[in-house]
N, C-alpha and C positions, 0 to 999 in steps of 0.2 A: 491483588488476588493471586492465589496460588494455582498454578496449573500443574498437571502431573509431568514428571520427567518424560514419560512416554509421549505425551501430547507435544511437549516442546521439541523433542527429537524428531517426531513425525513432521512437524512444521519445518524444522531446519533442513530436512532431507527432501522435502517437496520441491519440485522444480518450478521456477517462475513461469517457464514456458507452458506448463500444464495448467496453470491457473489463469494466465493472461487471456486466453480466448473466452473464459467465463466472465472476466471483467468487461471485455469488449461487448459481449452479448448482453450483459446486464445493462450497461449504459446506453447501448444503441436501441434496446427495446423501449427505453424511456425518452428517446429523442435526442440524446446527447451524442457527441462525435468522438471518434478515435483521437482526433487532434486534441480535444479537451482532456481526454483520459491521459494522453502523453504529457500534456501540460501539468496535470496534477502529479503524475509520477515524477516528472522532472523537478517540480517544486520540492517534493519530499526527498528525492534521492540525489539530485544533481545530474542524472543521466539524460543526455540528449538523445535524439532519435537514433543516431548511429550506435551509440553505446547500448541502448535498449535492445535494438535489433541483434547486436552481437551477443548479449546475454541470453536472449531467447534462442538464438542459433546454437550457442554452446550448452544449452540446457542447464544453465546455472541453477543450483539449489538456492532456496531463500537465504541460507547461510552465506553462500558465496555472493549472492546478489547484494545483501546488506553490508557485507564486508567491503565491497567495492564502492558502496554509496557514501556520499557525504550528506548526512541527514541535515535537513533545514533547521536552523537555530530555533524556529518557532514550532517545530514538530511537537514539542511538549504541550502546546496549546490544543492539540487534538484530544478531545474528550468525548465521552459517551459510551454507549453499549454497542458492541458488535459481536455476533456469534455467542451471545450470552455472557460476554465478559466486558467489564468496564475497563476501557483501554488504559486509562491513567493509573489503574491499580495493578496491572499485570507486572509481575516482578521479573520475569525472564526478559532481558533486553531485546533479544531477537524476536521472540514471540510478540512483544509489544510493538516492535517496528512493523512486523507483518500485519498486525491488527490495525496499526495506524494507516497502512495502505488500504486495507479492507474498508476502514471507516471513510477514508476519502472517496473511494469508489462508490460506496453506499450513498454518501452525500451528493455526489455527482448524479447518481441515478435518481435521487429524490429531488432533483431540480434546484438544488441550492446554488446560489450564484458563485461563480468562480472566485470572486473577491472574498467571500466568506469561507469557502473551502480552503483557499490558500492563506487563510489567517492574516489577511492584510489589515493592518491597523492604520488609523488616520494619522 
């Protein structure tokens, strides 16, 4: 799916720190924990608790956030619609990575099991 250049640039410049509290609120309203959220973020990005805290304190943009990340090899298995976009069809790599994260947070809030969210195969 094509997104506009302006849309992609806006996402790239947005700070992770500005969005993170919304992720926490969303999942906690649905009875999930910050620990589970961090587990999902770590699975996708490779960031441990300390690195995540550092990126929040530094007010890293999503561009910086994902440049520092080591995306999980199964990230391509994240599919579905988030914010009106089918994540597997997003052409801009950074926008797709941000939407991967949004999709995982959404699945966590929808009470999906961590095993399924983390794309663990038998």
